TIVOTOR-132968 format. One record per atom (N, C-alpha, C): residue number from 1; residue in one letter; chain; atom name; x, y, z. Coordinates in steps of 0.2 Angstrom, whole numbers, plus 2048, in hexadecimal, padded with zeros to 3 digits. Layout:
% residues N
MIRO    i  aa  ch  at   c1   c2   c3
MIRO  NUM   A   A  CA    X    Y    Z
...
***
This chain:
% residues 42
MIRO    i  aa  ch  at   c1   c2   c3
MIRO    1   M   A   N  F28  BF2  3B9
MIRO    1   M   A  CA  F23  BFA  3B5
MIRO    1   M   A   C  F26  BFF  3B8
MIRO    2   G   A   N  F2B  C01  3BC
MIRO    2   G   A  CA  F30  C06  3BD
MIRO    2   G   A   C  F33  C08  3B8
MIRO    3   A   A   N  F37  C03  3B8
MIRO    3   A   A  CA  F3C  C04  3B4
MIRO    3   A   A   C  F3A  C07  3AC
MIRO    4   I   A   N  F33  C04  3AC
MIRO    4   I   A  CA  F33  C06  3A8
MIRO    4   I   A   C  F2F  C10  3A4
MIRO    5   L   A   N  F2C  C0D  3AB
MIRO    5   L   A  CA  F2C  C15  3AD
MIRO    5   L   A   C  F33  C1B  3AE
MIRO    6   D   A   N  F37  C17  3B0
MIRO    6   D   A  CA  F40  C19  3B1
MIRO    6   D   A   C  F41  C1A  3A6
MIRO    7   V   A   N  F42  C17  3A4
MIRO    7   V   A  CA  F44  C19  39D
MIRO    7   V   A   C  F3F  C1F  39B
MIRO    8   T   A   N  F39  C1F  399
MIRO    8   T   A  CA  F34  C24  396
MIRO    8   T   A   C  F36  C29  39A
MIRO    9   E   A   N  F37  C2A  39F
MIRO    9   E   A  CA  F3B  C32  3A1
MIRO    9   E   A   C  F41  C33  3A1
MIRO   10   M   A   N  F45  C2F  39E
MIRO   10   M   A  CA  F49  C2F  39B
MIRO   10   M   A   C  F4A  C33  394
MIRO   11   L   A   N  F49  C2F  392
MIRO   11   L   A  CA  F45  C30  388
MIRO   11   L   A   C  F44  C38  389
MIRO   12   K   A   N  F40  C3B  38D
MIRO   12   K   A  CA  F3F  C42  38E
MIRO   12   K   A   C  F45  C43  38D
MIRO   13   E   A   N  F4B  C45  38F
MIRO   13   E   A  CA  F4D  C48  38C
MIRO   13   E   A   C  F54  C46  388
MIRO   14   P   A   N  F58  C4C  384
MIRO   14   P   A  CA  F5B  C4C  37E
MIRO   14   P   A   C  F5F  C47  381
MIRO   15   A   A   N  F65  C45  389
MIRO   15   A   A  CA  F6A  C42  385
MIRO   15   A   A   C  F64  C39  389
MIRO   16   G   A   N  F62  C3A  38C
MIRO   16   G   A  CA  F5C  C32  38B
MIRO   16   G   A   C  F5B  C30  383
MIRO   17   M   A   N  F5B  C34  383
MIRO   17   M   A  CA  F59  C33  37A
MIRO   17   M   A   C  F60  C2E  377
MIRO   18   V   A   N  F65  C33  375
MIRO   18   V   A  CA  F6A  C2F  373
MIRO   18   V   A   C  F70  C29  376
MIRO   19   G   A   N  F6B  C29  380
MIRO   19   G   A  CA  F6F  C21  381
MIRO   19   G   A   C  F6A  C1D  380
MIRO   20   A   A   N  F66  C20  37D
MIRO   20   A   A  CA  F60  C18  37B
MIRO   20   A   A   C  F62  C19  375
MIRO   21   V   A   N  F65  C1B  371
MIRO   21   V   A  CA  F67  C1A  36C
MIRO   21   V   A   C  F6D  C16  36A
MIRO   22   V   A   N  F70  C16  36F
MIRO   22   V   A  CA  F75  C15  370
MIRO   22   V   A   C  F77  C0D  374
MIRO   23   V   A   N  F73  C0D  379
MIRO   23   V   A  CA  F72  C06  37A
MIRO   23   V   A   C  F6D  C01  375
MIRO   24   I   A   N  F68  C05  370
MIRO   24   I   A  CA  F67  C00  36C
MIRO   24   I   A   C  F6D  BFF  367
MIRO   25   A   A   N  F6E  C01  363
MIRO   25   A   A  CA  F75  C03  35E
MIRO   25   A   A   C  F78  BFB  361
MIRO   26   A   A   N  F7A  BFF  368
MIRO   26   A   A  CA  F7F  BF9  36B
MIRO   26   A   A   C  F7C  BF0  36C
MIRO   27   G   A   N  F75  BF0  36C
MIRO   27   G   A  CA  F71  BE9  36E
MIRO   27   G   A   C  F70  BE7  367
MIRO   28   Y   A   N  F70  BEC  360
MIRO   28   Y   A  CA  F6E  BE9  35B
MIRO   28   Y   A   C  F75  BE4  356
MIRO   29   F   A   N  F7C  BE8  357
MIRO   29   F   A  CA  F82  BE7  355
MIRO   29   F   A   C  F81  BE3  359
MIRO   30   F   A   N  F80  BE0  362
MIRO   30   F   A  CA  F85  BD9  362
MIRO   30   F   A   C  F81  BD5  35F
MIRO   31   V   A   N  F78  BD6  35F
MIRO   31   V   A  CA  F73  BD0  35F
MIRO   31   V   A   C  F74  BCF  357
MIRO   32   K   A   N  F79  BD1  352
MIRO   32   K   A  CA  F7A  BD2  34B
MIRO   32   K   A   C  F81  BCE  34C
MIRO   33   W   A   N  F86  BCC  351
MIRO   33   W   A  CA  F8D  BCC  34E
MIRO   33   W   A   C  F8A  BC4  354
MIRO   34   V   A   N  F87  BC4  359
MIRO   34   V   A  CA  F87  BBB  35D
MIRO   34   V   A   C  F81  BB7  354
MIRO   35   F   A   N  F7E  BBB  351
MIRO   35   F   A  CA  F7A  BB6  34C
MIRO   35   F   A   C  F7F  BB5  346
MIRO   36   K   A   N  F83  BBB  348
MIRO   36   K   A  CA  F88  BB8  33F
MIRO   36   K   A   C  F88  BB2  33B
MIRO   37   E   A   N  F88  BB2  337
MIRO   37   E   A  CA  F8A  BAB  332
MIRO   37   E   A   C  F92  BAB  333
MIRO   38   P   A   N  F92  BA4  338
MIRO   38   P   A  CA  F9B  BA3  33A
MIRO   38   P   A   C  FA2  BA3  333
MIRO   39   S   A   N  FA7  BA5  332
MIRO   39   S   A  CA  FA9  BA2  32B
MIRO   39   S   A   C  FAE  B9D  32A
MIRO   40   D   A   N  FAE  B9E  325
MIRO   40   D   A  CA  FB4  B95  326
MIRO   40   D   A   C  FB9  B95  327
MIRO   41   E   A   N  FBB  B95  32C
MIRO   41   E   A  CA  FC3  B98  32D
MIRO   41   E   A   C  FC7  B91  32E
MIRO   42   E   A   N  FC6  B8C  325
MIRO   42   E   A  CA  FCB  B85  325
MIRO   42   E   A   C  FCD  B85  31F
***
């Protein structure tokens, strides 16, 4: 619960919002990379 409160406090500041966007984008691209269709290497 404390971590959630820390995140909401961080999001009230502009730098926190930018950081959150960067983390979300990194997570999105990581998931996209992990579940990418394997290309045929034959």
